[in-house]
C-alpha positions in Angstrom: -11.9 -43.8 -32.0 -9.0 -43.0 -34.2 -10.7 -39.7 -35.2 -11.2 -38.7 -31.5 -7.5 -39.3 -30.8 -6.5 -37.3 -33.9 -8.7 -34.4 -33.1 -7.9 -34.6 -29.4 -4.2 -34.3 -30.1 -4.8 -31.4 -32.5 -6.9 -29.6 -29.8 -4.2 -30.2 -27.2 -1.4 -28.9 -29.5 -3.5 -25.8 -30.3 -4.1 -25.2 -26.6 -0.4 -25.5 -25.8 0.5 -23.2 -28.7 -2.0 -20.5 -27.6 -1.0 -20.6 -23.9 2.7 -20.2 -24.8 2.0 -17.0 -26.8 0.8 -15.0 -23.7 2.9 -11.9 -23.4 3.8 -10.3 -20.1 2.3 -6.9 -19.5 4.5 -3.8 -20.0 4.4 -1.3 -17.2 6.5 1.7 -16.4 9.4 1.2 -14.0 8.0 4.0 -11.9 5.4 2.3 -9.7 1.7 3.2 -10.2 -0.8 2.8 -7.4 -4.6 3.1 -7.1 -6.7 3.4 -4.0 -8.8 0.3 -3.5 -10.3 0.4 0.0 -9.9 0.8 3.8 -10.7 -2.2 6.0 -11.6 -0.8 9.5 -11.9 -2.7 12.7 -13.2 -1.2 16.0 -12.6 -2.4 19.5 -12.5 -1.0 23.0 -9.9 -2.0 25.7 -9.8 -0.7 29.3 -12.3 2.1 28.3 -10.1 3.3 25.5 -11.6 3.2 22.0 -9.3 1.8 19.3 -9.4 1.4 15.6 -7.2 -0.7 13.4 -7.1 0.2 9.7 -5.8 -1.7 6.7 -5.1 0.6 3.8 -5.3 -1.3 0.5 -3.8 0.0 -2.7 -3.4 -1.7 -6.1 0.0 -1.5 -7.8 1.7 -2.0 -11.2 5.4 -1.9 -11.5 7.5 -2.6 -14.6 10.6 -4.0 -13.0 9.1 -5.5 -9.9 11.5 -4.0 -7.4 8.9 -3.2 -4.7 9.2 -3.8 -1.0 12.1 -3.8 1.5 13.4 -6.7 3.6 12.9 -6.6 7.4 16.4 -8.2 7.8 18.5 -5.3 9.2 21.7 -7.0 7.8 20.4 -6.8 4.2 21.1 -4.1 1.7 17.6 -2.8 2.2 18.9 -1.2 5.4 21.8 0.5 3.7 21.7 4.0 2.0 19.4 5.2 0.6 17.0 3.0 2.7 18.8 3.5 6.0 17.0 4.8 9.2 16.7 8.6 9.0 16.5 8.7 5.2 13.3 9.8 3.5 13.4 6.4 1.7 13.5 4.3 4.9 9.8 3.9 4.8 8.5 2.7 1.4 4.8 3.1 2.2 4.3 6.7 3.0 1.2 8.2 4.5 0.0 11.7 5.4 -3.0 11.8 7.7 -5.6 14.6 7.5 -8.4 15.3 9.9 -11.7 17.0 9.1 -12.2 20.4 10.8 -14.9 23.0 10.5 -14.1 26.1 8.5 -15.4 29.5 9.3 -18.3 29.3 6.8 -20.0 26.4 8.5 -18.5 23.8 6.1 -15.6 21.4 6.5 -12.1 21.1 5.2 -9.2 18.6 5.8 -6.0 19.7 7.5 -2.8 17.7 8.1 -3.2 16.1 11.5 -0.9 17.7 14.1 0.6 14.6 15.7 1.7 14.9 19.3 5.2 13.8 18.3 6.7 16.0 15.6 7.5 14.2 12.4 5.4 11.2 13.2 3.2 9.6 10.6 1.7 6.2 10.1 4.3 5.4 7.4 6.3 2.2 7.4 7.9 -0.6 5.3 6.2 -3.3 3.4 8.0 -6.6 2.6 9.6 -7.5 -0.7 6.9 -8.6 -3.2 9.3 -10.7 -5.3 11.8 -13.3 -3.9 14.5 -12.6 -6.5 16.2 -9.6 -8.1 15.1 -10.5 -11.6 13.3 -7.5 -13.2 9.8 -8.5 -14.1 6.4 -6.7 -14.3 4.3 -7.1 -11.1 0.8 -6.1 -10.3 -1.4 -6.8 -7.3 -2.4 -5.3 -3.9 -0.5 -4.0 -1.0 -2.3 -4.2 2.4 -0.8 -1.9 4.9 -2.0 -2.2 8.5 -2.1 0.7 11.0 -2.6 -1.4 14.1 -4.0 1.1 16.6 -5.4 4.5 16.4 -6.5 5.3 20.0 -8.9 7.9 21.1 -6.7 8.8 24.1 -3.3 9.1 22.4 -4.4 11.0 19.3 -7.0 13.1 21.0 -9.6 12.2 18.4 -13.1 11.5 19.7 -15.8 9.2 18.4 -17.0 10.4 15.0 -13.7 12.1 14.1 -13.2 11.9 10.3 -9.8 11.3 8.8 -8.3 10.4 5.4 -4.8 9.6 4.1 -2.6 10.5 1.2 -0.5 7.5 0.2 2.5 6.9 -2.1 5.2 4.2 -2.3 8.9 4.0 -3.2 10.6 1.2 -5.1 14.1 -0.2 -4.5 15.7 1.8 -7.3 19.1 3.0 -6.2 20.6 5.5 -5.6 17.3 7.4 -5.9 14.1 5.3 -5.5 11.2 6.0 -7.8 8.2 7.6 -6.2 4.7 6.5 -7.2 1.8 8.7 -7.8 -0.2 9.9 -4.7 -3.6 8.5 -4.0 -6.2 9.6 -1.4 -8.4 7.3 0.7 -12.1 7.8 1.3 -13.1 9.5 4.5 -12.8 7.3 7.5 -15.0 7.8 10.6 -13.2 6.7 13.7 -14.4 4.8 16.8 -17.8 4.0 15.5 -18.9 0.4 16.3 -20.7 -1.1 13.3 
């Protein structure tokens, strides 16, 4: 019994020692993203076909300053993140639609939104509760609630894709991540 206690304590001490030696990963302070997937949901309401998309990207950031508060009284609504600034939206998308080219093939062109300057860009929430710089990694799930066949003049079978990049909260000039491209997405097709 004495030997079990002696060896048990030695194993416990060794386990505690090894677990305390874990080093935090070292990432660049400029965020890096990778495309993971698109989650797509189809539905129809009042004869209008609608799709909801969730764009999922993985991220790594060395100082963990990702995300912006939705509280309009916070500093996340002051320059450079104020409305009208190019940094107001920290999850930036450019949508492309597949069109036929003259040679019988296809190419992707930026989608001509009915409202000039409109994109499906927006803000994602802060990923860390404090201002302490620390490396972060994980996934961001960004939802585009409704793409409708009537508003966007895209019929069933239309194929789109997105370019995506994010900004961090670095001030006065936020750091821009790399740009990733989603897979092709076929709209308004029930599964």
